[in-house]
Rosetta silent file (secondary structure, phi, psi, omega in degrees, C-alpha in Angstrom):
SEQUENCE: XXXXXXXXXXXXXXXXXXXXXXXXXXXXXXXXXXXXXXXXXXXXXXXXXXXXXXXXXXXXXXXXXXXXXXXXXXXXXXXXXXXXXXXXXXXXXXXXXXXXXXXXXXXXXXXXXXXXXXXXXXXXXXXXXXXXXXXXXXXXXXXXXXXXXXXXXXXXXXXXXXXXXXXXXXXXXXXXXXXXXXXXXXXXXXXXXXXXXXXXXXXXXXXXXXXXXXXXXXXXXXXXXXXXXXXXXXXXXXXXXXXXXXXXX
SCORE:     score description
SCORE:     0.000 S_00000001
   1 L     0.000  124.960 -177.684  -44.454   40.564   33.485 S_00000001
   2 L   -83.081  152.044  177.556  -42.595   40.704   30.201 S_00000001
   3 L   -66.852  144.459  176.942  -42.001   37.660   28.026 S_00000001
   4 L   -67.494  146.764  177.929  -38.569   36.048   28.299 S_00000001
   5 L   -59.118  147.128 -178.528  -36.285   36.684   25.343 S_00000001
   6 L   -76.076  116.116 -178.578  -36.475   33.986   22.650 S_00000001
   7 L  -112.035   19.984 -179.085  -33.398   31.722   22.989 S_00000001
   8 H   -63.410  -32.251  178.666  -34.371   29.077   20.451 S_00000001
   9 H   -62.724  -37.726  179.264  -31.570   30.178   18.113 S_00000001
  10 H   -70.400  -43.986 -178.389  -29.043   29.423   20.843 S_00000001
  11 H   -64.098  -36.594 -177.191  -30.593   26.076   21.754 S_00000001
  12 L   -86.465   -3.835 -179.640  -30.750   24.998   18.109 S_00000001
  13 L   -69.149  136.489  176.852  -27.214   26.112   17.283 S_00000001
  14 H   -55.064  -32.014 -178.771  -24.817   23.209   16.444 S_00000001
  15 H   -66.225  -18.737 -178.718  -22.294   24.722   18.875 S_00000001
  16 H   -85.561  -14.778 -179.574  -24.745   24.053   21.728 S_00000001
  17 L   -64.734  144.738  170.567  -24.900   20.316   21.101 S_00000001
  18 L   -59.641  134.097 -176.838  -23.058   18.051   23.500 S_00000001
  19 H   -53.619  -40.167 -177.142  -19.857   17.080   21.664 S_00000001
  20 H   -70.177  -15.524  179.276  -20.520   13.337   22.012 S_00000001
  21 H  -105.599    2.491 -176.338  -23.945   13.831   20.374 S_00000001
  22 L   -99.043   94.012 -175.830  -22.752   16.148   17.608 S_00000001
  23 H   -65.148  -36.808  178.173  -22.161   13.915   14.588 S_00000001
  24 H   -59.778  -40.553  178.763  -21.062   16.795   12.369 S_00000001
  25 H   -68.839  -47.468 -176.316  -18.347   17.623   14.898 S_00000001
  26 H   -64.665  -29.203 -179.417  -17.263   14.009   15.460 S_00000001
  27 L   -94.322    6.323  179.077  -16.996   13.381   11.725 S_00000001
  28 L   -76.029  164.851 -175.818  -15.053   16.563   11.089 S_00000001
  29 H   -60.569  -37.911 -175.261  -11.430   16.647    9.995 S_00000001
  30 H   -69.437  -15.929 -177.489  -10.096   17.777   13.365 S_00000001
  31 H   -99.172   10.508 -178.043  -11.546   14.696   15.092 S_00000001
  32 H   -58.529  -41.507  179.181   -9.810   12.108   12.888 S_00000001
  33 H   -60.732  -41.356  178.418   -7.363   11.211   15.654 S_00000001
  34 H   -65.812  -39.005  178.912  -10.217   10.614   18.078 S_00000001
  35 H   -64.656  -38.156  173.903  -12.017    8.424   15.531 S_00000001
  36 H   -56.445  -48.128 -177.228   -8.848    6.344   15.173 S_00000001
  37 H   -62.885  -42.964 -179.333   -8.778    5.885   18.931 S_00000001
  38 H   -64.085  -42.289  179.322  -12.454    4.961   19.117 S_00000001
  39 H   -62.767  -37.455  177.119  -12.090    2.365   16.328 S_00000001
  40 H   -66.392  -50.074 -169.516   -9.178    0.817   18.188 S_00000001
  41 H   -68.360  -39.040 -176.592  -10.826    0.836   21.588 S_00000001
  42 H   -62.166  -47.971  178.620  -14.244   -0.555   20.675 S_00000001
  43 H   -66.517  -40.487 -177.701  -12.834   -3.709   19.092 S_00000001
  44 H   -59.693  -41.355 -178.949  -10.156   -4.052   21.769 S_00000001
  45 H   -65.070  -40.154  178.888  -12.695   -4.096   24.587 S_00000001
  46 H   -69.090  -40.268  178.481  -14.745   -6.847   22.975 S_00000001
  47 H   -61.823  -40.430  178.074  -11.678   -8.950   22.181 S_00000001
  48 H   -68.260  -39.509 -179.554  -10.571   -8.702   25.795 S_00000001
  49 H   -60.918  -34.744  178.486  -14.059   -9.485   27.048 S_00000001
  50 L   -87.844   -0.167  177.392  -13.976  -12.711   25.047 S_00000001
  51 L    67.722   34.185 -179.361  -10.473  -13.500   26.241 S_00000001
  52 E   -80.008  108.928  179.935   -8.947  -13.594   22.761 S_00000001
  53 L   -89.272  -40.995 -178.448   -5.214  -13.965   23.317 S_00000001
  54 L  -146.759  160.045 -178.459   -4.133  -14.914   19.796 S_00000001
  55 E  -131.973  156.799  165.755   -5.593  -15.400   16.342 S_00000001
  56 E  -110.560  111.712 -174.970   -4.936  -17.318   13.162 S_00000001
  57 E   -84.700  134.216  177.009   -5.633  -14.841   10.389 S_00000001
  58 E  -120.859  117.979  175.576   -7.126  -16.122    7.133 S_00000001
  59 E  -106.284  155.621  176.281   -6.996  -13.912    4.046 S_00000001
  60 L   165.917  170.476 -172.508   -8.531  -14.666    0.647 S_00000001
  61 L   -66.116  142.795  172.442  -10.873  -13.509   -2.069 S_00000001
  62 L   -78.146  -11.437 -173.154  -14.435  -12.376   -1.418 S_00000001
  63 L   -93.091   -5.088  179.565  -15.340  -13.676   -4.891 S_00000001
  64 L   -77.515  137.988 -177.371  -14.787  -17.371   -4.227 S_00000001
  65 L  -125.263  152.481  176.293  -18.005  -19.376   -3.901 S_00000001
  66 L   -62.397  138.212  177.654  -18.822  -22.850   -2.611 S_00000001
  67 L    72.317   18.968 -178.052  -18.871  -25.433   -5.374 S_00000001
  68 L   -84.700    0.177  177.168  -17.205  -23.140   -7.925 S_00000001
  69 L    98.655  -19.228 -179.481  -14.700  -25.805   -8.910 S_00000001
  70 L   -77.883  -29.515 -177.510  -11.619  -24.238   -7.355 S_00000001
  71 L    81.278   -2.193 -175.516  -12.044  -26.073   -4.061 S_00000001
  72 H   -69.906  -40.457  179.497  -10.761  -23.030   -2.179 S_00000001
  73 H   -60.603  -49.031 -178.116  -13.988  -22.312   -0.310 S_00000001
  74 H   -62.376  -37.642  179.703  -14.243  -25.889    0.905 S_00000001
  75 H   -68.302  -41.178  179.428  -10.563  -25.904    1.909 S_00000001
  76 H   -65.676  -36.758  177.456  -10.870  -22.661    3.868 S_00000001
  77 H   -66.199  -44.124  179.165  -13.907  -24.018    5.671 S_00000001
  78 H   -64.015  -39.163  178.485  -12.089  -27.240    6.513 S_00000001
  79 H   -65.284  -43.974  178.460   -9.065  -25.276    7.721 S_00000001
  80 H   -58.025  -38.640  178.591  -11.245  -23.047    9.926 S_00000001
  81 H   -67.820  -46.791 -177.979  -12.781  -26.147   11.457 S_00000001
  82 H   -63.529  -47.272 -179.898   -9.427  -27.875   11.983 S_00000001
  83 H   -61.755  -42.096 -178.302   -7.730  -24.830   13.476 S_00000001
  84 H   -67.981  -34.919  179.907  -10.641  -24.149   15.826 S_00000001
  85 H   -73.093  -42.022 -170.910  -10.743  -27.754   17.038 S_00000001
  86 H  -102.610  -13.200 -173.982   -7.020  -28.199   17.574 S_00000001
  87 H   -89.717  -16.178  178.595   -5.761  -24.680   18.206 S_00000001
  88 L   104.021    9.988 -178.554   -7.489  -23.904   21.477 S_00000001
  89 L   -67.878  -26.217 -176.394  -10.113  -21.380   20.388 S_00000001
  90 L   -83.822  -10.936 -176.561  -12.874  -23.295   22.166 S_00000001
  91 L  -104.659  125.497  177.646  -11.054  -23.299   25.494 S_00000001
  92 L   -86.411   83.688 -178.651  -11.111  -20.200   27.659 S_00000001
  93 L   -62.852  163.628  174.045   -7.568  -20.542   29.015 S_00000001
  94 L   -58.672  -39.414  179.651   -6.390  -18.607   32.033 S_00000001
  95 L   -80.707  -18.599 -179.557   -4.276  -16.637   29.583 S_00000001
  96 L   127.851  168.327  177.601   -7.089  -16.437   27.040 S_00000001
  97 E   -70.147  139.779 -176.468   -8.446  -18.165   23.950 S_00000001
  98 L  -114.887  147.764  171.913   -5.750  -19.088   21.464 S_00000001
  99 L    56.951   41.973  176.126   -5.648  -19.292   17.678 S_00000001
 100 E   -73.216  130.967  178.550   -9.125  -17.883   17.135 S_00000001
 101 E   -61.337  130.595  177.379   -9.926  -17.646   13.415 S_00000001
 102 E  -129.989  127.704 -179.828   -9.896  -14.005   12.265 S_00000001
 103 E  -131.734 -179.951  175.245  -11.003  -12.879    8.802 S_00000001
 104 L   -77.044    0.243  170.124  -12.116   -9.745    6.995 S_00000001
 105 L    82.137   -6.021 -175.940  -15.674  -10.716    7.867 S_00000001
 106 L   -94.453 -155.064 -178.308  -17.105  -10.720    4.352 S_00000001
 107 L   -82.486 -170.215  174.999  -18.095  -13.393    1.820 S_00000001
 108 L    68.329 -134.834 -179.487  -15.957  -15.921   -0.061 S_00000001
 109 H   -58.664  -37.221  179.533  -12.870  -17.255    1.686 S_00000001
 110 H   -60.824  -49.397  177.966  -13.633  -15.082    4.705 S_00000001
 111 H   -58.130  -43.222 -176.391  -17.074  -16.625    5.077 S_00000001
 112 H   -61.146  -45.947 -178.695  -15.652  -20.108    4.606 S_00000001
 113 H   -66.337  -43.515  175.505  -13.070  -19.785    7.401 S_00000001
 114 H   -61.649  -38.102 -179.091  -15.619  -18.281    9.804 S_00000001
 115 H   -64.743  -38.644  177.709  -18.047  -21.012    8.814 S_00000001
 116 H   -60.884  -41.839  176.434  -15.521  -23.710    9.659 S_00000001
 117 H   -64.533  -41.585  179.251  -15.175  -22.301   13.173 S_00000001
 118 H   -61.753  -34.967 -179.760  -18.955  -22.052   13.423 S_00000001
 119 H   -57.476  -31.074 -176.511  -19.259  -25.727   12.418 S_00000001
 120 L  -112.475   22.077  175.757  -17.527  -26.753   15.651 S_00000001
 121 L    58.277   37.758  176.751  -19.118  -24.110   17.893 S_00000001
 122 L  -105.173  148.788  175.806  -15.914  -22.102   18.181 S_00000001
 123 L   -70.151  152.841  172.674  -15.755  -18.293   18.273 S_00000001
 124 E  -150.999  159.158 -171.683  -14.323  -16.458   15.288 S_00000001
 125 E  -110.246  142.747  173.217  -13.677  -12.833   14.397 S_00000001
 126 E  -125.921  108.655  178.115  -14.843  -10.740   11.459 S_00000001
 127 E   -93.939   85.148 -177.863  -12.972   -7.467   10.884 S_00000001
 128 E   -77.536  160.128  178.739  -15.298   -5.824    8.361 S_00000001
 129 E  -131.739  140.542  175.843  -14.541   -2.621    6.467 S_00000001
 130 L   -75.369  124.983 -177.983  -16.891    0.067    5.153 S_00000001
 131 L  -124.864  159.181  177.519  -16.647    0.134    1.355 S_00000001
 132 L   -56.314  -42.266  172.622  -18.354    2.191   -1.375 S_00000001
 133 L   -96.866  101.046 -164.742  -20.162   -0.987   -2.425 S_00000001
 134 L   -51.582  127.233  173.052  -21.333   -1.971    1.024 S_00000001
 135 L   -93.201  127.364  174.547  -19.903   -5.190    2.441 S_00000001
 136 L   -97.904  149.735  178.133  -22.220   -6.997    4.811 S_00000001
 137 L   -67.759  145.966  174.543  -20.839   -9.353    7.454 S_00000001
 138 L   -71.754  167.000 -171.617  -21.154  -13.043    6.736 S_00000001
 139 L   -86.774    9.812 -171.391  -23.511  -15.066    8.907 S_00000001
 140 L  -116.935  -16.809  175.408  -20.829  -17.192   10.602 S_00000001
 141 L   -70.016  152.007  179.015  -18.527  -14.873   12.576 S_00000001
 142 L   -63.240  125.267 -176.335  -19.385  -14.590   16.266 S_00000001
 143 H   -51.520  -43.206 -179.606  -21.807  -11.639   16.593 S_00000001
 144 H   -68.304  -15.195 -178.459  -19.938  -10.163   19.574 S_00000001
 145 H  -115.630   24.038  177.453  -16.700  -10.398   17.559 S_00000001
 146 E  -104.986  109.160 -172.976  -18.054   -8.938   14.332 S_00000001
 147 E  -111.159  162.600  177.599  -16.573   -5.477   13.903 S_00000001
 148 E  -135.257  123.752 -177.809  -16.855   -2.700   11.344 S_00000001
 149 E  -113.129  151.071  169.552  -14.017   -0.301   10.551 S_00000001
 150 L   -94.930  -38.342 -174.245  -13.799    2.869    8.527 S_00000001
 151 L   -96.736  122.638  175.097  -10.005    3.034    8.463 S_00000001
 152 H   -57.602  -38.741 -176.304   -8.030    0.309    6.706 S_00000001
 153 H   -60.776  -42.603 -179.528   -5.037    1.211    8.879 S_00000001
 154 H   -71.341  -36.981  176.254   -6.841    0.469   12.138 S_00000001
 155 H   -61.125  -44.887  178.888   -8.297   -2.726   10.730 S_00000001
 156 H   -63.683  -35.846  179.181   -4.810   -3.870    9.696 S_00000001
 157 H   -62.494  -44.292  178.822   -3.510   -3.016   13.143 S_00000001
 158 H   -66.454  -37.221  174.929   -6.077   -5.271   14.787 S_00000001
 159 H   -56.509  -44.779 -172.694   -5.257   -8.054   12.323 S_00000001
 160 H   -78.423  -32.768 -169.519   -1.574   -7.826   13.274 S_00000001
 161 H   -59.197  -40.986 -176.145   -1.814   -7.264   17.027 S_00000001
 162 L  -110.585    6.732 -175.678   -2.958  -10.757   18.005 S_00000001
 163 E   -66.315  122.746  172.902   -1.841  -12.714   14.952 S_00000001
 164 E  -101.871  -15.272  179.779   -0.068  -15.947   15.872 S_00000001
 165 E  -166.775  162.623 -178.917   -0.173  -17.225   12.288 S_00000001
 166 E  -138.558  131.365  173.148   -1.385  -16.315    8.816 S_00000001
 167 E  -122.279  124.139 -175.420   -2.898  -18.450    6.068 S_00000001
 168 E  -113.242  113.460  174.313   -3.372  -16.768    2.702 S_00000001
 169 L   -88.421  164.740  179.407   -5.762  -18.270    0.174 S_00000001
 170 L   -54.250  140.949 -179.977   -5.895  -17.021   -3.422 S_00000001
 171 L  -167.048 -179.594 -176.564   -7.221  -13.496   -3.765 S_00000001
 172 L   -99.798 -143.826 -174.742   -6.929  -10.184   -5.548 S_00000001
 173 H   -56.468  -45.210 -178.056   -5.601   -6.731   -4.685 S_00000001
 174 H   -62.294  -44.382  178.807   -6.990   -6.702   -1.140 S_00000001
 175 H   -62.617  -44.299  179.740   -5.562  -10.103   -0.312 S_00000001
 176 H   -63.272  -41.917  178.905   -2.170   -9.199   -1.776 S_00000001
 177 H   -59.001  -48.554 -177.840   -2.131   -5.914    0.135 S_00000001
 178 H   -67.111  -39.792  179.727   -2.873   -7.637    3.435 S_00000001
 179 H   -62.953  -49.446 -177.319   -0.413  -10.465    2.774 S_00000001
 180 H   -69.394  -26.957  175.133    2.505   -8.175    1.927 S_00000001
 181 H   -58.686  -50.044 -177.613    1.681   -5.953    4.905 S_00000001
 182 H   -74.488  -34.098  175.343    2.308   -8.823    7.323 S_00000001
 183 H   -61.606  -41.321  179.746    5.232  -10.205    5.334 S_00000001
 184 H   -66.789  -41.176  178.066    6.874   -6.774    5.511 S_00000001
 185 H   -60.893  -39.019  179.171    6.240   -6.480    9.248 S_00000001
 186 H   -73.550  -42.600 -179.304    7.896   -9.831    9.769 S_00000001
 187 H   -58.923  -39.012 -175.944   10.777   -9.154    7.358 S_00000001
 188 L   -90.706    1.241  178.283   11.593   -5.877    9.116 S_00000001
 189 L    75.581   17.049  179.030   11.220   -7.277   12.622 S_00000001
 190 L   -82.926   -4.921  179.569    8.238   -5.091   13.459 S_00000001
 191 L  -138.126  157.674 -179.563    6.269   -8.168   14.454 S_00000001
 192 L   -48.083  127.739 -178.917    7.110  -11.321   16.382 S_00000001
 193 L   -65.018  -23.425  175.686    9.505  -13.378   14.276 S_00000001
 194 L   -86.167   73.001  176.977    7.585  -16.509   15.274 S_00000001
 195 L  -129.582   88.099 -179.822    4.709  -15.754   12.917 S_00000001
 196 E   -59.981  134.714  179.371    4.123  -18.767   10.670 S_00000001
 197 E  -128.459  126.037 -179.118    2.832  -17.768    7.228 S_00000001
 198 E  -124.916  130.528  174.490    1.358  -20.281    4.789 S_00000001
 199 E  -100.345  121.986 -174.592    0.240  -19.597    1.226 S_00000001
 200 E   -87.333  132.184 -179.507   -2.508  -21.989    0.213 S_00000001
 201 L    78.893   82.350 -175.960   -2.368  -23.665   -3.233 S_00000001
 202 H   -58.541  -36.357 -179.492    1.262  -23.539   -4.324 S_00000001
 203 H   -59.847  -42.387  178.636    0.353  -23.885   -8.011 S_00000001
 204 H   -63.547  -49.842 -175.124   -1.680  -20.671   -7.859 S_00000001
 205 H   -67.406  -34.120 -178.758    0.966  -18.671   -6.013 S_00000001
 206 H   -67.227  -34.512  179.030    3.827  -19.938   -8.175 S_00000001
 207 H   -88.510  -12.437 -178.415    2.178  -18.738  -11.368 S_00000001
 208 H   -92.564  -40.493 -178.331    0.917  -15.504   -9.816 S_00000001
 209 L  -131.672  123.643  176.489    4.069  -14.204   -8.099 S_00000001
 210 L   -91.558   84.562 -178.644    7.620  -15.047   -9.092 S_00000001
 211 H   -62.296  -35.903 -177.686    9.225  -14.692   -5.685 S_00000001
 212 H   -62.924  -31.442  179.747   12.513  -16.096   -6.974 S_00000001
 213 H   -66.182  -29.076  176.226   12.819  -13.233   -9.454 S_00000001
 214 H   -67.202  -36.471  176.204   12.859  -10.799   -6.529 S_00000001
 215 H   -68.203  -45.658 -177.705   15.837  -12.664   -5.118 S_00000001
 216 H   -63.016  -31.511  177.155   17.610  -12.756   -8.477 S_00000001
 217 L   -84.620    2.278  179.320   17.129   -9.012   -8.861 S_00000001
 218 L    60.217   34.134  176.889   18.543   -8.577   -5.344 S_00000001
 219 L   -92.266  -23.257  170.088   15.336   -6.870   -4.219 S_00000001
 220 L  -135.672  162.968  179.509   14.902   -9.304   -1.327 S_00000001
 221 L   -85.945  152.391  176.417   17.376  -11.615    0.384 S_00000001
 222 H   -52.788  -36.346 -178.830   17.318  -15.385   -0.219 S_00000001
 223 H   -65.305  -21.338 -179.673   16.424  -15.855    3.453 S_00000001
 224 H   -65.474  -23.625  177.592   13.217  -13.869    2.889 S_00000001
 225 H   -69.403  -13.785  177.914   11.799  -16.840    0.983 S_00000001
 226 H   -88.152    0.505  178.228   11.831  -18.693    4.301 S_00000001
 227 H   -72.483  -13.749 -178.120    9.334  -16.262    5.766 S_00000001
 228 L  -145.746  163.102  176.568    6.521  -18.359    4.320 S_00000001
 229 E  -133.046  170.871  179.316    5.678  -21.892    3.226 S_00000001
 230 E  -112.374  156.318  174.405    3.152  -23.443    0.851 S_00000001
 231 E  -149.600  151.155 -178.213    0.345  -25.908    1.435 S_00000001
 232 L  -124.591    1.234  172.695   -2.162  -27.629   -0.808 S_00000001
 233 L  -138.850  156.648  177.625   -4.530  -29.208    1.723 S_00000001
 234 H   -58.382  -39.159 -179.658   -6.078  -27.876    4.948 S_00000001
 235 H   -65.221  -40.787  178.515   -4.235  -30.548    6.927 S_00000001
 236 H   -65.806  -39.331  177.923   -0.909  -29.593    5.341 S_00000001
 237 H   -60.146  -44.522  179.589   -1.549  -25.922    6.097 S_00000001
 238 H   -63.849  -44.240 -179.570   -2.159  -26.747    9.748 S_00000001
 239 H   -65.723  -34.577  176.839    0.932  -28.943    9.977 S_00000001
 240 H   -63.962  -40.506  178.567    3.048  -26.227    8.349 S_00000001
 241 H   -62.922  -43.535  179.898    1.915  -23.758   11.004 S_00000001
 242 H   -64.251  -44.632 -178.423    2.818  -26.208   13.773 S_00000001
 243 H   -62.257  -31.621 -179.518    6.185  -26.967   12.146 S_00000001
 244 L   -85.840    0.169  172.927    6.949  -23.241   11.961 S_00000001
 245 L   113.148    9.490  177.445    6.288  -22.775   15.673 S_00000001
 246 L   -64.005  130.117 -179.472    2.576  -22.118   16.187 S_00000001
 247 L   -97.052  134.661 -179.800    1.748  -22.802   19.828 S_00000001
 248 L  -114.856   -1.845  179.671   -1.522  -24.503   20.732 S_00000001
 249 L  -148.425    0.000    0.000   -1.041  -24.825   24.490 S_00000001
């Protein structure tokens, strides 16, 4: 009886791997569309499992620290607590949980808002992103609702899909990018017009961005300034959201 031909080269060939187990294939250029779909679907299934119907998105700097003198961390934490208590995140409605705090999942303002929800035993979401300098999730977002994205575009999509309101604390390029993304979606009617937007700390925003100059240069319409409001306390931010149409029941 002759020995069987040696087929180890075939078995060890990358082409023989099951596609779902072939990381080189899955991370290849031709599979980018599939990776987009997977990033969407994984988070979507968990959000549905937890019955998250709507969110209150909180943006702000990762560099803000508790007790740093700005008061922003403490305010974001207080807002997260207030929103979670009064917005319906703790109640599993027939239609789903409402106004669940959603952040970028990292440190600073993001941590503070998640921490506020955690203070009152409410769920909250952390939409983390893979960065060259690795961002770790903060310890306060709900573990089952702590996600990690590769694509900024898919992360932004999840931020927008369930957003019932937006509160923007002071921040840098990332915060500005995310803020103007949602402002543009609302301005152009690509998102529900009932999307209250509040910028926290009017003094900071007034010296950072001259919105009125955009109107004077006829780059935006005067009515566009009504797309957002300002607040200087967590309670005022919450009341502004309610006044602009945020639904809690």
